[in-house]
C-alpha positions in Angstrom: 34.1 -14.5 1.5 34.3 -18.0 3.0 33.2 -21.3 1.3 29.8 -21.5 3.2 28.9 -18.0 2.0 29.8 -18.8 -1.5 27.7 -22.0 -1.5 24.7 -20.2 0.2 24.7 -17.4 -2.5 24.9 -19.9 -5.3 22.0 -22.0 -3.9 19.8 -19.0 -3.3 20.5 -17.6 -6.8 18.9 -20.8 -8.2 15.6 -20.5 -6.3 13.0 -19.8 -9.0 10.5 -16.9 -8.8 7.4 -17.9 -6.8 9.3 -20.5 -4.8 11.0 -20.5 -1.5 13.4 -22.5 0.6 13.8 -22.4 4.3 17.1 -21.3 6.0 17.4 -24.9 7.1 17.0 -26.3 3.6 19.6 -23.9 2.3 22.0 -25.1 5.0 21.3 -28.7 4.2 21.9 -28.2 0.5 25.1 -26.4 1.4 26.3 -29.4 3.3 25.9 -27.9 6.8 22.6 -29.3 8.0 22.7 -27.3 11.3 23.9 -24.0 10.0 20.5 -22.3 9.4 21.5 -19.4 11.7 24.7 -19.0 9.7 22.6 -18.9 6.5 20.5 -16.1 8.0 23.6 -14.2 9.0 25.1 -14.6 5.6 21.9 -13.5 3.8 21.4 -10.5 6.1 24.6 -9.1 4.7 23.7 -9.6 1.0 23.9 -6.6 -1.2 23.8 -8.4 -4.6 20.4 -8.0 -6.3 21.2 -11.2 -8.2 20.9 -13.1 -4.9 17.1 -13.3 -4.2 17.4 -13.7 -0.4 13.7 -12.7 0.0 13.0 -16.2 -1.3 14.5 -17.8 1.9 11.9 -18.1 4.7 11.7 -19.7 8.2 10.9 -23.4 8.5 7.5 -22.6 10.0 6.5 -20.8 6.9 6.8 -17.3 8.4 8.8 -14.8 6.4 11.5 -14.0 8.9 13.8 -11.0 8.7 14.6 -9.2 5.5 17.0 -6.3 4.8 14.8 -4.0 2.7 16.5 -0.7 3.2 14.8 1.8 0.8 13.1 -1.1 -1.1 10.0 -3.2 -1.2 9.3 -5.5 1.7 9.9 -9.2 1.5 6.1 -9.8 1.4 5.7 -7.4 -1.5 8.5 -9.1 -3.5 7.1 -12.6 -2.9 3.6 -11.6 -3.8 4.8 -10.0 -7.0 6.5 -13.3 -7.9 3.3 -15.3 -7.3 4.1 -16.9 -4.0 1.1 -17.4 -1.8 1.8 -16.3 1.8 0.0 -18.3 4.4 
């Protein structure tokens, strides 16, 4: 795992329930302001349930993609956590 991946996972682990960050915000916090696509790629490969990647959304407020194989959708997870979807 490379350094950017490690930083992304650590940042996303700290997003509280009911809150979100955009892919761009995660990239900026990780020190790579223009790496939002890389953040999306990294999170698309996440298999650790301790990394709440469903809390990372698009900058326009839309949910974006989410790997929910045999599990609840991103929308369902966010609603359960109290996030109001626009």
